[in-house]
TORKOL-915594 format. One record per atom (N, C-alpha, C): x, y, z; residue in one letter. Coordinates in pm, whole numbers, padded with zeros to 5 digits, always signed. Layout:
REM TORKOL-915594
XYZa/...
***
This chain:
REM TORKOL-915594
+09356+08910+07305m/+09246+08896+07191m/+09087+08869+07288m/+09014+08975+07238r/+08871+08981+07263r/+08805+08867+07224r/+08709+08792+07316t/+08672+08685+07282t/+08495+08680+07329t/+08434+08617+07222v/+08285+08637+07202v/+08244+08464+07233v/+08149+08438+07307w/+08087+08321+07297w/+07950+08338+07250w/+07906+08262+07173i/+07764+08236+07087i/+07702+08136+07142i/+07584+08137+07187v/+07518+08016+07291v/+07392+08033+07203v/+07361+07907+07128n/+07239+07877+07032n/+07219+07706+07047n/+07114+07663+07108y/+07064+07557+07106y/+07063+07486+06977y/+06988+07583+06890y/+06972+07536+06762y/+07050+07560+06635y/+07154+07623+06673t/+07226+07652+06559t/+07309+07507+06537t/+07412+07508+06422d/+07475+07408+06385d/+07608+07463+06308d/+07647+07370+06263l/+07785+07397+06145l/+07724+07484+06039l/+07849+07564+05970p/+07782+07654+05855p/+07729+07589+05752p/+07764+07446+05732e/+07713+07358+05580e/+07567+07299+05617e/+07537+07339+05762r/+07416+07252+05790r/+07313+07359+05857r/+07352+07482+05898v/+07258+07584+05944v/+07142+07589+05898v/+07004+07596+05940s/+06922+07631+05859s/+06892+07815+05882s/+06932+07863+05996n/+06924+08030+06000n/+07091+08055+05998n/+07134+08146+05914p/+07285+08165+05912p/+07308+08275+06016p/+07236+08312+06074r/+07273+08440+06176r/+07386+08457+06246r/+07392+08330+06316h/+07496+08331+06412h/+07644+08311+06358h/+07613+08215+06227y/+07739+08220+06152y/+07787+08361+06056y/+07687+08396+06033e/+07732+08549+05971e/+07802+08649+06070e/+07757+08649+06198f/+07786+08730+06301f/+07917+08672+06336f/+07966+08542+06357a/+08069+08485+06414a/+08188+08501+06326a/+08118+08496+06163k/+08241+08538+06075k/+08287+08692+06078k/+08200+08768+06090y/+08239+08903+06069y/+08334+08941+06170y/+08284+08885+06322l/+08381+08934+06452l/+08475+08860+06425l/+08503+08734+06400t/+08639+08681+06366t/+08750+08776+06247t/+08655+08836+06159e/+08759+08902+06071e/+08844+09014+06119e/+08698+09071+06231k/+08745+09198+06295k/+08835+09179+06405k/+08903+09068+06401g/+08996+09032+06522g/+08961+08945+06657g/+08813+08916+06656y/+08755+08836+06794y/+08782+08703+06777y/+08824+08652+06900f/+08800+08489+06884f/+08658+08448+06916f/+08604+08371+06854v/+08434+08340+06871v/+08462+08189+06878v/+08361+08130+06980r/+08333+08019+07011r/+08175+07995+06984r/+08121+07880+06910v/+07992+07884+06895v/+07917+07752+06964v/+07859+07770+07066f/+07799+07636+07150f/+07684+07633+07071f/+07646+07493+07041f/+07506+07436+07019f/+07484+07293+07032f/+07370+07261+07019a/+07312+07138+07132a/+07357+07025+07012a/+07387+06889+07011d/+07420+06775+06957d/+07325+06662+07002d/+07219+06622+06948r/+07120+06556+06998r/+07175+06404+06942r/+07273+06357+06864k/+07290+06251+06794k/+07413+06192+06883k/+07381+06027+06902r/+07479+05949+06949r/+07535+05866+06832r/+07705+05833+06807v/+07728+05712+06740v/+07667+05599+06798v/+07629+05515+06702p/+07618+05472+06567p/+07547+05563+06470p/+07432+05630+06518e/+07347+05725+06445e/+07434+05768+06315e/+07380+05784+06207d/+07394+05850+06100d/+07458+06013+06104d/+07566+06049+06101g/+07606+06205+06136g/+07680+06195+06269g/+07678+06110+06349a/+07685+06149+06500a/+07830+06147+06506a/+07857+06239+06603v/+08012+06283+06648v/+08049+06255+06765v/+07988+06315+06853i/+07988+06276+07013i/+07982+06139+07042i/+08084+06080+07074r/+08069+05917+07147r/+08032+05913+07304r/+08026+05808+07348k/+07929+05756+07461k/+08064+05822+07539k/+08011+05898+07637g/+08057+05920+07760g/+08152+06053+07731g/+08124+06113+07606q/+08192+06256+07547q/+08074+06366+07597q/+08142+06475+07646k/+08045+06554+07691k/+07992+06672+07590k/+08137+06705+07512y/+08144+06798+07398y/+08261+06769+07322y/+08240+06820+07175v/+08348+06804+07090v/+08346+06926+06999v/+08463+06973+07019s/+08515+07095+06939s/+08555+07106+06804s/+08529+07173+06698e/+08633+07183+06558e/+08612+07317+06509e/+08718+07342+06458k/+08731+07499+06331k/+08642+07480+06234k/+08599+07560+06215h/+08543+07634+06054h/+08547+07731+06016h/+08656+07747+05919g/+08675+07922+05883g/+08718+07998+05994g/+08796+07958+06075g/+08844+08030+06184g/+08765+08041+06296g/+08637+07971+06296i/+08547+07996+06410i/+08554+07840+06482i/+08568+07850+06595t/+08542+07745+06684t/+08409+07709+06722t/+08367+07570+06686y/+08203+07547+06714y/+08219+07415+06811y/+08148+07420+06921t/+08163+07331+07014t/+08013+07278+07050t/+08022+07120+07013r/+07898+07065+07032r/+07871+07019+07194r/+07769+07037+07213i/+07757+07019+07372i/+07641+06887+07349i/+07677+06782+07430a/+07570+06655+07407a/+07449+06705+07475a/+07306+06686+07394a/+07199+06691+07445a/+07126+06585+07424a/+07009+06581+07516m/+06914+06484+07515m/+06811+06501+07384m/+06791+06385+07314p/+06711+06394+07205p/+06552+06395+07255p/+06476+06470+07178y/+06345+06467+07250y/+06242+06442+07151y/+06253+06414+07012g/+06154+06371+06948g/+06028+06442+06928g/+05897+06410+06945e/+05805+06493+06920e/+05754+06538+07060e/+05830+06533+07179s/+05773+06558+07306s/+05804+06725+07318s/+05763+06794+07376n/+05761+06954+07393n/+05825+06935+07556n/+05781+06841+07644i/+05838+06854+07759i/+05980+06825+07766i/+06005+06691+07690k/+06146+06651+07670k/+06248+06726+07599k/+06160+06820+07512r/+06242+06940+07457r/+06301+07040+07564r/+06216+07093+07639g/+06233+07175+07754g/+06350+07112+07864g/+06332+07035+07867i/+06445+06927+07983i/+06568+06929+07877i/+06580+06910+07744s/+06702+06911+07662s/+06754+07019+07679s/+06691+07142+07654i/+06741+07254+07651i/+06833+07291+07762i/+06696+07270+07877w/+06805+07284+08045w/+06909+07229+08036w/+06941+07111+08013k/+07063+07002+08032k/+07149+07055+07932k/+07130+07105+07816f/+07233+07167+07735f/+07279+07310+07794f/+07240+07407+07860a/+07270+07514+07940a/+07344+07477+08064a/+07269+07360+08121w/+07342+07319+08238w/+07491+07276+08223w/+07484+07196+08119g/+07632+07174+08055g/+07744+07266+08040g/+07694+07372+07948i/+07781+07479+07928i/+07842+07558+08073i/+07753+07558+08163l/+07762+07618+08286l/+07864+07498+08371l/+07839+07390+08375r/+07930+07283+08426r/+08097+07264+08384r/+08084+07297+08242l/+08189+07268+08164l/+08304+07413+08169l/+08234+07518+08177r/+08269+07642+08129r/+08415+07678+08187r/+08472+07602+08256k/+08645+07638+08287k/+08708+07564+08207k/+08658+07484+08114r/+08736+07399+08034r/+08765+07501+07884r/+08710+07644+07900f/+08731+07676+07739f/+08761+07827+07841f/+08837+07928+07717e/+08868+08049+07727e/+08757+08134+07802e/+08778+08235+07872r/+08688+08316+07953r/+08647+08434+07848r/+08523+08426+07818p/+08473+08500+07741p/+08457+08657+07801p/+08474+08744+07703d/+08456+08899+07762d/+08279+08903+07741d/+08212+08865+07654v/+08095+08900+07607v/+08024+08731+07533v/+07901+08708+07623i/+07805+08616+07574i/+07698+08652+07480i/+07667+08609+07405l/+07547+08614+07289l/+07469+08506+07331l/+07371+08541+07388f/+07263+08394+07432f/+07150+08414+07382f/+07092+08312+07287n/+06977+08311+07234n/+06898+08205+07308n/+06782+08307+07353i/+06719+08240+07475i/+06568+08172+07449i/+06555+08066+07511h/+06453+07982+07529h/+06380+07978+07654h/+06324+08085+07682a/+06268+08089+07850a/+06199+07977+07861a/+06173+07931+08000p/+06262+07946+08092p/+06405+07871+08116p/+06418+07785+07992f/+06494+07652+07983f/+06643+07664+08013f/+06671+07756+07926d/+06816+07790+07943d/+06886+07876+08049d/+06829+07912+08149y/+06861+08009+08249y/+06990+07974+08319y/+07039+07864+08294p/+07176+07824+08334p/+07290+07926+08261p/+07247+07970+08156i/+07359+08050+08078i/+07387+08179+08132i/+07276+08245+08221v/+07262+08349+08286v/+07386+08326+08424v/+07350+08227+08484w/+07467+08203+08584w/+07590+08189+08542w/+07598+08127+08427c/+07748+08113+08359c/+07816+08224+08329c/+07738+08326+08291a/+07783+08451+08261a/+07823+08544+08394a/+07791+08518+08491k/+07791+08598+08621k/+07928+08547+08687k/+07927+08401+08676k/+08052+08307+08728k/+08178+08350+08632k/+08174+08378+08537l/+08250+08425+08452l/+08316+08579+08453l/+08221+08636+08493k/+08229+08782+08471k/+08234+08861+08348k/+08160+08754+08259a/+08112+08845+08123a/+07995+08915+08113a/+08007+08990+07998k/+07875+09065+07951k/+07781+08994+07911k/+07683+09003+07915l/+07581+08893+07859l/+07511+09007+07778l/+07456+08926+07665i/+07372+08994+07591i/+07245+08887+07540i/+07129+08921+07615t/+07012+08842+07600t/+06947+08880+07442t/+06953+08776+07383e/+06899+08772+07230e/+06773+08699+07231e/+06663+08741+07191a/+06501+08662+07173a/+06491+08657+07005a/+06461+08530+06981w/+06397+08539+06836w/+06246+08498+06836w/+06227+08475+06966d/+06083+08400+06985d/+06044+08439+07112d/+05905+08475+07144l/+05890+08495+07295l/+05774+08352+07315l/+05873+08305+07454w/+05841+08204+07515w/+05814+08230+07652w/+05717+08206+07712p/+05578+08131+07681p/+05477+08209+07629p/+05528+08354+07570d/+05427+08413+07527d/+05316+08363+07410d/+05415+08312+07327s/+05391+08258+07210s/+05262+08110+07223s/+05325+08079+07310f/+05248+07928+07349f/+05094+07971+07426f/+05099+08098+07505v/+04970+08158+07544v/+04872+08219+07434v/+04940+08259+07320r/+04880+08334+07213r/+04822+08226+07132r/+04887+08132+07129f/+04829+08003+07034f/+04745+07936+07102f/+04723+07933+07213g/+04606+07846+07312g/+04700+07679+07337g/+04814+07712+07324l/+04897+07595+07391l/+04886+07567+07529l/+04911+07689+07580m/+04926+07698+07764m/+04822+07818+07794m/+04784+07801+07917k/+04668+07911+07972k/+04769+08027+08062k/+04742+08132+08034a/+04829+08212+08108a/+04784+08228+08247a/+04701+08211+08306s/+04655+08207+08439s/+04717+08064+08525s/+04789+07969+08439s/+04840+07861+08498s/+04973+07908+08578s/+05018+07851+08669p/+05131+07874+08768p/+05235+07849+08735p/+05234+07732+08610i/+05382+07724+08570i/+05393+07820+08463i/+05299+07854+08389v/+05320+07977+08282v/+05370+08123+08360v/+05292+08143+08504k/+05321+08238+08563k/+05462+08249+08572k/+05544+08117+08624f/+05668+08085+08652f/+05761+08120+08532f/+05720+08069+08434f/+05794+08081+08314f/+05816+08243+08270f/+05671+08320+08263y/+05694+08463+08261y/+05824+08520+08353y/+05800+08499+08487h/+05884+08520+08591h/+06053+08509+08558h/+06091+08391+08487v/+06196+08340+08444v/+06253+08433+08348v/+06151+08433+08238e/+06142+08532+08130e/+06228+08672+08139e/+06143+08735+08242r/+06190+08866+08299r/+06309+08859+08351r/+06366+08792+08424k/+06491+08769+08467k/+06589+08750+08389k/+06586+08711+08266m/+06660+08676+08140m/+06682+08813+08091m/+06546+08882+08042y/+06586+09051+08049y/+06669+09130+08128y/+06654+09127+08250e/+06695+09193+08385e/+06825+09186+08360e/+06867+09076+08371r/+07017+08993+08376r/+07084+09038+08244r/+07040+09064+08136g/+07128+09102+08045g/+07221+09205+08068g/+07330+09233+07995d/+07387+09382+07977d/+07315+09464+07891d/+07295+09388+07780r/+07204+09431+07677r/+07090+09314+07609r/+06995+09363+07541i/+06913+09294+07490i/+06884+09318+07354i/+06868+09191+07270i/+06860+09220+07125i/+06725+09151+07086i/+06658+09217+07017f/+06544+09156+06978f/+06538+09124+06779f/+06484+09024+06765t/+06501+08989+06603t/+06364+09050+06549t/+06277+09115+06634f/+06161+09156+06565f/+06131+09282+06649f/+06083+09382+06560e/+06101+09516+06580e/+06005+09557+06730e/+05923+09472+06747g/+05794+09536+06825g/+05859+09490+06970g/+05977+09403+06975g/+06047+09386+07123g/+06017+09502+07240g/+06059+09592+07224v/+06017+09726+07317v/+05893+09690+07348v/+05806+09706+07305d/+05632+09737+07312d/+05604+09597+07361d/+05654+09458+07337y/+05633+09373+07411y/+05652+09372+07545y/+05797+09451+07571l/+05813+09444+07726l/+05736+09537+07804l/+05692+09631+07740k/+05606+09779+07789k/+05456+09697+07825k/+05411+09613+07714e/+05307+09524+07754e/+05284+09450+07885e/+05447+09382+07907r/+05413+09327+08002r/+05475+09390+08164r/+05484+09520+08139g/+05519+09596+08235g/+05658+09627+08310g/+05763+09560+08224w/+05889+09527+08257w/+05975+09633+08232w/+05937+09738+08169l/+06022+09850+08154l/+06028+09944+08256l/+06163+10037+08292t/+06134+10097+08410t/+06030+10224+08408t/+05995+10258+08297g/+05890+10343+08252g/+05768+10286+08284g/+05745+10137+08303n/+05631+10102+08360n/+05635+10054+08459n/+05727+10065+08520g/+05727+09996+08691g/+05824+09864+08712g/+05888+09864+08587g/+05990+09758+08592g/+06127+09806+08614g/+06195+09705+08578k/+06349+09736+08589k/+06419+09719+08484k/+06403+09704+08353i/+06475+09698+08247i/+06440+09832+08179i/+06564+09898+08149s/+06609+10045+08086s/+06598+09983+07940s/+06495+10093+07857e/+06499+10084+07718e/+06623+10123+07666e/+06698+10212+07746d/+06820+10226+07675d/+06905+10110+07613d/+06890+09980+07706k/+06995+09862+07640k/+06939+09777+07560k/+06820+09810+07471i/+06747+09738+07399i/+06798+09749+07271i/+06830+09660+07145s/+06828+09669+07049s/+06745+09581+06962s/+06754+09633+06824y/+06652+09571+06745y/+06771+09527+06586y/+06792+09402+06608i/+06880+09366+06506i/+06818+09244+06427i/+06735+09253+06319n/+06642+09132+06283n/+06727+09026+06215n/+06684+08937+06155n/+06738+08810+06100n/+06770+08886+05956n/+06841+08819+05850g/+06862+08885+05744g/+06915+08781+05620g/+06955+08830+05531v/+07037+08774+05430v/+07184+08802+05363v/+07251+08698+05364n/+07380+08736+05276n/+07361+08763+05137n/+07347+08849+05072l/+07299+08896+04941l/+07410+08879+04825l/+07589+08865+04898a/+07677+08793+04816a/+07657+08680+04772a/+07621+08581+04885t/+07610+08467+04905t/+07494+08412+04797t/+07363+08480+04842f/+07266+08445+04741f/+07270+08454+04609f/+07356+08561+04546a/+07364+08581+04433a/+07466+08483+04365a/+07561+08432+04431q/+07638+08323+04402q/+07570+08194+04388q/+07499+08169+04493y/+07382+08050+04496y/+07298+08012+04383y/+07270+08164+04336r/+07187+08135+04201r/+07286+08082+04071r/+07413+08142+04104k/+07482+08103+03989k/+07540+07965+03982k/+07570+07911+04111d/+07644+07811+04124d/+07524+07690+04128d/+07380+07745+04173y/+07262+07634+04187y/+07143+07665+04095y/+07143+07677+03978p/+07009+07755+03915p/+06905+07637+03903p/+06760+07708+03888a/+06662+07607+03923a/+06659+07523+03755a/+06600+07420+03725h/+06576+07354+03622h/+06437+07326+03613h/+06356+07329+03684d/+06213+07317+03679d/+06150+07368+03572d/+06082+07359+03478q/+06035+07404+03352q/+05923+07491+03379q/+05835+07473+03470d/+05726+07552+03493d/+05790+07694+03543d/+05875+07657+03664l/+05975+07776+03705l/+06033+07883+03579l/+06061+07822+03521l/+06161+07894+03406l/+06051+07963+03331l/+05949+07906+03312r/+05843+07994+03185r/+05821+08114+03247r/+05814+08201+03114n/+05815+08345+03156n/+05658+08413+03098n/+05586+08309+03057d/+05449+08346+02972d/+05341+08332+03086d/+05376+08311+03224i/+05266+08267+03325i/+05340+08359+03422i/+05229+08370+03505v/+05252+08447+03677v/+05274+08297+03763v/+05361+08318+03829k/+05427+08223+03911k/+05369+08243+04074k/+05303+08181+04128v/+05249+08188+04271v/+05333+08093+04351v/+05433+08119+04407v/+05527+08001+04490v/+05476+08020+04609v/+05470+07927+04681y/+05484+07854+04809y/+05564+07776+04866y/+05683+07791+04910l/+05777+07715+04959l/+05802+07716+05132l/+05777+07575+05156g/+05779+07577+05317g/+05681+07416+05358g/+05681+07435+05463s/+05609+07320+05508s/+05479+07293+05486s/+05420+07179+05451i/+05277+07182+05380i/+05181+07119+05460i/+05106+07213+05534r/+05037+07151+05658r/+04926+07256+05663r/+04806+07219+05706l/+04675+07289+05699l/+04698+07370+05810l/+04765+07367+05912v/+04776+07458+06027v/+04850+07588+05937v/+04955+07581+05827n/+05024+07695+05754n/+04920+07748+05668n/+04793+07688+05652h/+04682+07729+05555h/+04686+07741+05444h/+04775+07636+05401v/+04801+07603+05239v/+04665+07567+05174v/+04604+07501+05234k/+04436+07492+05173k/+04383+07607+05127k/+04385+07729+05201d/+04331+07854+05153d/+04405+07885+05019d/+04536+07864+05045l/+04597+07912+04880l/+04543+07825+04756l/+04534+07701+04804i/+04465+07587+04711i/+04312+07618+04675i/+04237+07674+04773d/+04119+07711+04735d/+04100+07844+04656d/+04201+07926+04672a/+04205+08036+04612a/+04243+07998+04467a/+04333+07919+04436a/+04377+07826+04315a/+04255+07800+04245a/+04154+07752+04324e/+04045+07670+04263e/+03967+07767+04179e/+03942+07899+04286i/+03843+08047+04252i/+03933+08067+04106i/+04060+08061+04095l/+04117+08119+03959l/+04164+08020+03841l/+04099+07876+03838k/+04156+07762+03781k/+04129+07805+03631k/+04018+07876+03580c/+04021+07899+03440c/+04112+08029+03404c/+04171+08104+03482n/+04292+08166+03426n/+04421+08095+03382n/+04414+08076+03287d/+04565+07986+03215d/+04673+08042+03247d/+04663+08188+03295r/+04784+08239+03324r/+04826+08253+03440r/+04790+08219+03540i/+04844+08201+03679i/+04854+08070+03748i/+04962+08030+03743k/+05001+07871+03811k/+05040+07884+03959k/+04998+07813+04035f/+05050+07797+04201f/+05129+07662+04200f/+05272+07699+04252i/+05373+07600+04250i/+05423+07577+04413i/+05372+07466+04461l/+05393+07433+04615l/+05498+07326+04608l/+05612+07369+04667i/+05739+07329+04718i/+05734+07289+04859i/+05761+07136+04898g/+05794+07125+05039g/+05725+06990+05099g/+05754+06951+05195d/+05679+06849+05246d/+05591+06865+05377d/+05522+06804+05412g/+05450+06808+05539g/+05353+06663+05570g/+05266+06662+05675p/+05195+06546+05683p/+05041+06562+05610p/+05026+06705+05556d/+04896+06727+05478d/+04932+06737+05338d/+05057+06694+05266r/+05076+06707+05131r/+05008+06620+05059r/+05001+06456+05098a/+04946+06383+05010a/+04785+06388+05006a/+04748+06435+05144g/+04584+06452+05118g/+04543+06583+05036g/+04634+06691+05043l/+04618+06825+04932l/+04644+06788+04804l/+04727+06705+04754e/+04756+06640+04646e/+04653+06559+04564e/+04586+06499+04657k/+04463+06387+04613k/+04339+06508+04609k/+04327+06581+04680y/+04226+06706+04673y/+04214+06734+04522y/+04348+06799+04477c/+04374+06875+04371c/+04333+06786+04250c/+04394+06637+04272r/+04342+06549+04175r/+04200+06536+04132r/+04147+06520+04269d/+03990+06481+04247d/+03905+06596+04183d/+03973+06735+04219n/+03902+06827+04173n/+03943+06915+04011n/+04074+06843+03977n/+04100+06856+03833n/+04145+07009+03852n/+04236+07022+03959l/+04303+07149+03955l/+04477+07151+03881l/+04444+07188+03769r/+04572+07143+03684r/+04678+07248+03719r/+04598+07387+03774n/+04665+07506+03803n/+04762+07484+03915n/+04742+07374+04010v/+04823+07367+04129v/+04942+07236+04091v/+05072+07308+04120l/+05177+07225+04081l/+05254+07183+04192l/+05239+07072+04233f/+05332+07027+04362f/+05474+06964+04304f/+05575+07054+04369k/+05709+07009+04286k/+05791+06946+04435k/+05896+06967+04422q/+06015+06875+04533q/+05978+06884+04670q/+05983+06765+04735k/+05963+06774+04897k/+06057+06811+04972k/+06209+06826+04901h/+06300+06892+04999h/+06380+06955+04893h/+06400+07081+04934v/+06507+07148+04840v/+06606+07219+04930v/+06751+07170+04914p/+06875+07241+04987p/+06851+07368+04991p/+06910+07406+05112f/+06897+07568+05110f/+06963+07656+04998f/+07073+07591+04952c/+07166+07666+04859c/+07094+07664+04736c/+06961+07576+04684e/+06893+07569+04582e/+06788+07692+04575e/+06743+07741+04719v/+06619+07802+04748v/+06673+07950+04652v/+06747+08005+04660a/+06778+08133+04599a/+06736+08159+04478a/+06765+08050+04348d/+06740+08074+04243d/+06576+08008+04240d/+06534+07933+04301i/+06340+07880+04282i/+06297+08032+04317i/+06312+08078+04448v/+06225+08207+04478v/+06257+08307+04382v/+06371+08337+04318s/+06404+08446+04223s/+06324+08425+04108s/+06283+08311+04037h/+06171+08283+03955h/+06045+08283+03980h/+06023+08307+04106a/+05881+08339+04132a/+05824+08483+04081a/+05690+08467+04035s/+05608+08604+04018s/+05581+08651+04146s/+05534+08567+04221i/+05474+08626+04371i/+05541+08506+04443i/+05571+08536+04569n/+05637+08463+04668n/+05555+08471+04800n/+05500+08345+04854v/+05371+08349+04947v/+05428+08333+05074v/+05392+08405+05154m/+05402+08388+05293m/+05268+08370+05376m/+05259+08216+05464n/+05118+08171+05491n/+05183+08191+05649n/+05078+08227+05755y/+05114+08222+05874y/+04948+08199+05967y/+04925+08133+06083q/+04823+08138+06105q/+04806+08295+06202q/+04701+08321+06192k/+04642+08441+06257k/+04699+08470+06408k/+04747+08608+06436n/+04829+08645+06555n/+04952+08611+06542n/+05007+08562+06421f/+05125+08535+06440f/+05202+08687+06395f/+05301+08705+06454g/+05373+08817+06428g/+05352+08963+06498g/+05273+08967+06579l/+05182+09082+06685l/+05324+09186+06699l/+05435+09141+06711f/+05533+09214+06752f/+05663+09244+06632f/+05582+09194+06529g/+05683+09173+06412g/+05739+09049+06369g/+05833+09014+06260v/+05835+08889+06205v/+06001+08893+06180v/+06063+08797+06186s/+06178+08771+06185s/+06216+08627+06103s/+06134+08613+06023s/+06096+08457+05933s/+06244+08466+05813s/+06306+08354+05831g/+06432+08369+05750g/+06373+08332+05594g/+06271+08311+05578k/+06202+08292+05456k/+06173+08427+05382k/+06150+08529+05497f/+06104+08657+05431f/+06209+08719+05376f/+06357+08713+05432f/+06470+08773+05385f/+06525+08716+05248f/+06475+08599+05223q/+06524+08510+05110q/+06434+08585+05002q/+06311+08587+05019y/+06228+08677+04929y/+06263+08800+04888y/+06302+08856+04998l/+06361+09021+04971l/+06488+08995+04903l/+06569+08906+04868a/+06685+08905+04810a/+06632+08858+04660a/+06552+08801+04644a/+06492+08761+04525a/+06425+08861+04424a/+06381+08973+04505g/+06372+09092+04430g/+06226+09101+04387g/+06111+08967+04432q/+05992+08960+04344q/+05886+08993+04450q/+05744+09054+04427p/+05672+09081+04522p/+05628+08999+04621p/+05592+09025+04727i/+05543+08942+04823i/+05408+08912+04878i/+05317+08831+04890l/+05207+08812+04938l/+05203+08726+05070l/+05124+08790+05169c/+05150+08760+05288c/+04984+08737+05365c/+04959+08605+05390n/+04796+08596+05422n/+04751+08662+05565n/+04839+08723+05614i/+04758+08783+05734i/+04822+08934+05771i/+04774+09013+05834k/+04832+09186+05853k/+04898+09141+05960k/+05043+09219+05940l/+05166+09218+06006l/+05187+09304+06082l/+05193+09332+06218n/+05257+09472+06256n/+05403+09475+06225n/+05438+09620+06221y/+05567+09649+06197y/+05583+09632+06048y/+05499+09584+05963c/+05528+09543+05832c/+05585+09561+05724c/+05727+09525+05683e/+05798+09584+05593e/+05728+09587+05463e/+05650+09464+05437i/+05563+09484+05319i/+05502+09581+05269i/+05424+09617+05377t/+05288+09729+05359t/+05384+09856+05399t/+05457+09894+05443r/+05524+10032+05487r/+05592+10068+05362r/+05675+09949+05268n/+05759+09980+05173n/+05687+09946+05032n/+05536+09884+05051n/+05473+09849+04895n/+05551+09791+04795n/+05619+09660+04889i/+05631+09575+04819i/+05583+09460+04804i/+05433+09416+04819g/+05369+09321+04777g/+05238+09358+04879g/+05197+09264+04907l/+05055+09282+05000l/+05048+09188+05118l/+05006+09241+05274a/+05026+09160+05355a/+04875+09218+05409a/+04761+09082+05438d/+04633+09142+05465d/+04576+09004+05509d/+04471+09034+05554d/+04379+08918+05644d/+04327+08870+05557d/+04352+08777+05472l/+04311+08705+05348l/+04243+08555+05407l/+04117+08592+05500d/+04047+08469+05556d/+03947+08412+05501d/+03935+08425+05370t/+03839+08345+05267t/+03928+08335+05120t/+03861+08234+05076p/+03940+08203+04967p/+03939+08309+04818p/+03787+08376+04847q/+03791+08513+04745q/+03887+08621+04778q/+03903+08635+04906k/+03987+08744+04896k/+04141+08708+04883k/+04154+08560+04916y/+04286+08521+04865y/+04326+08543+04740y/+04214+08508+04645a/+04209+08506+04495a/+04232+08661+04459a/+04159+08766+04506d/+04152+08861+04459d/+04282+08921+04481d/+04369+08909+04583a/+04486+08962+04638a/+04576+08921+04518a/+04597+08787+04487i/+04688+08740+04408i/+04633+08814+04248i/+04510+08821+04213l/+04499+08898+04107l/+04535+09037+04110l/+04535+09089+04210r/+04582+09230+04236r/+04768+09244+04188r/+04823+09160+04242l/+04943+09145+04222l/+05007+09106+04088l/+04904+08988+04003a/+04920+08923+03889a/+04904+09036+03786a/+04805+09150+03807q/+04770+09239+03714q/+04862+09380+03718q/+04910+09395+03800l/+05020+09508+03792l/+05113+09513+03652l/+05094+09639+03601s/+05174+09672+03506s/+05350+09629+03508s/+05381+09640+03397s/+05543+09588+03407s/+05610+09746+03462s/+05565+09837+03445e/+05632+09966+03515e/+05601+09946+03667e/+05496+09916+03715e/+05476+09879+03863e/+05550+09818+03948e/+05571+09682+03836i/+05629+09572+03896i/+05819+09626+03893i/+05845+09687+03796a/+05970+09729+03808a/+06007+09839+03910a/+05905+09934+03946s/+05908+10006+04069s/+05893+09938+04174s/+05834+09818+04194m/+05832+09739+04342m/+05949+09644+04339m/+06032+09623+04257r/+06126+09542+04254r/+06238+09627+04332r/+06244+09763+04242d/+06371+09852+04282d/+06311+09879+04447d/+06216+09916+04510r/+06174+09915+04643r/+06233+09799+04733r/+06193+09676+04696i/+06241+09549+04754i/+06392+09545+04737i/+06461+09573+04666k/+06580+09580+04618k/+06675+09664+04740k/+06612+09787+04785t/+06623+09886+04893t/+06604+09847+05013t/+06495+09768+05086v/+06486+09715+05167v/+06538+09560+05199v/+06577+09502+05101a/+06687+09384+05115a/+06807+09437+05155a/+06898+09543+05104h/+07022+09596+05146h/+06996+09635+05306h/+06877+09672+05363k/+06892+09739+05486k/+06902+09596+05572k/+06884+09458+05513f/+06866+09356+05602f/+06988+09265+05585f/+07108+09316+05479d/+07186+09227+05428d/+07248+09219+05561d/+07373+09063+05572y/+07432+09057+05683y/+07543+09131+05730y/+07583+09236+05589a/+07700+09283+05611a/+07647+09386+05700a/+07556+09442+05671v/+07477+09557+05773v/+07495+09507+05895v/+07398+09409+05903l/+07341+09367+06046l/+07453+09324+06116l/+07567+09231+06093s/+07682+09200+06159s/+07770+09321+06197s/+07776+09432+06145a/+07837+09559+06172a/+07769+09608+06282a/+07613+09612+06291q/+07530+09642+06380q/+07593+09580+06522q/+07561+09448+06521f/+07613+09376+06613f/+07728+09378+06677f/+07809+09394+06595e/+07968+09415+06638e/+07989+09543+06748e/+07876+09658+06709t/+07906+09808+06758t/+07852+09756+06918t/+07706+09671+06918v/+07671+09632+07039v/+07796+09574+07112v/+07848+09475+07066v/+07992+09433+07154v/+08089+09491+07187v/+08134+09603+07104a/+08256+09674+07121a/+08193+09800+07240a/+08057+09846+07217n/+08010+09929+07315n/+08016+09833+07496n/+07995+09704+07480l/+07990+09651+07596l/+08153+09641+07656l/+08214+09656+07551m/+08387+09609+07644m/+08440+09738+07644m/+08385+09837+07598s/+08428+09985+07612s/+08464+10030+07729s/
***
């Protein structure tokens, strides 16, 4: 039987996973006759709530839907980024040390967190397995771009060196963001730019959404909030972490400009360190058009919530998504079929290229308010046409399609 290992520090069991990408891939491969083992980090220990791994155990395996999941004991890291890096290293080192206790894989899909999980590269070499290097994020590049680390730092230069080696050692590279090739060009790592990485071994397979599951969730977990269910208003919905760094205050400032427009209501769902302060601001300034709702929403309930929005909001920091976006929230919005509003211009932008909403640098409250008004004032014909376009884009990112693309990559490596 053809065997595939999927290694992702941050994934989890199907019922608890926040990004279902690797569950969907594993499920598809299993249906195609592959044996799949998913490795993930478990940072809990008995007697913690939900803990499975007991003292002295290095791992625990269990089956779900024909897929074998293996928890690797990993160090908890709290709020410390240094401890997080050490925890990821120990997780990867643990798999390397334990490799002979499991079946030999033909292919390892390796979700990288450069440079911390480099031991998986050694593991693939020792097992003589083909290695797929998969990047969801750009470490350390993102830390540099957001000012958390300096590019001139010797440690950052070392991190970039290890990241390059991870791509070079991969038999195939998969980016979840469309501009991955351009990132490698910018770094000078492609063969055409003096590097060692062939563009021929690079694939773009974004994150996505299971449209059938989304539709089932809508039936099984319908929204009950009366404001969401109203059809006589424009519902601008923000769902996510409520933090100033996510520019939620900008959205509230736009609501303040539009507070005399009784037709537009702003619905904020989620929690975060700045929620209490923003709620107080809205009370103090009598912003009755801003409605704070649930702090926590189970993933299965998201589908119907975002489907009842008139406009679904994506808020990011400037310079986010320079090489494309693979945000899980975006694909939920596509499945919902409602116009999408993003507060920054995105490169490789599906919103702009398909005219399914607006993505612009909304760096003042007035610009934000004007963008909301533009979408709120679309005619019923324009909205219907936009929804048709959104549906078309959503099907491109259905996990039935993406999983088949991934299986083709795996099959080609085995041929």
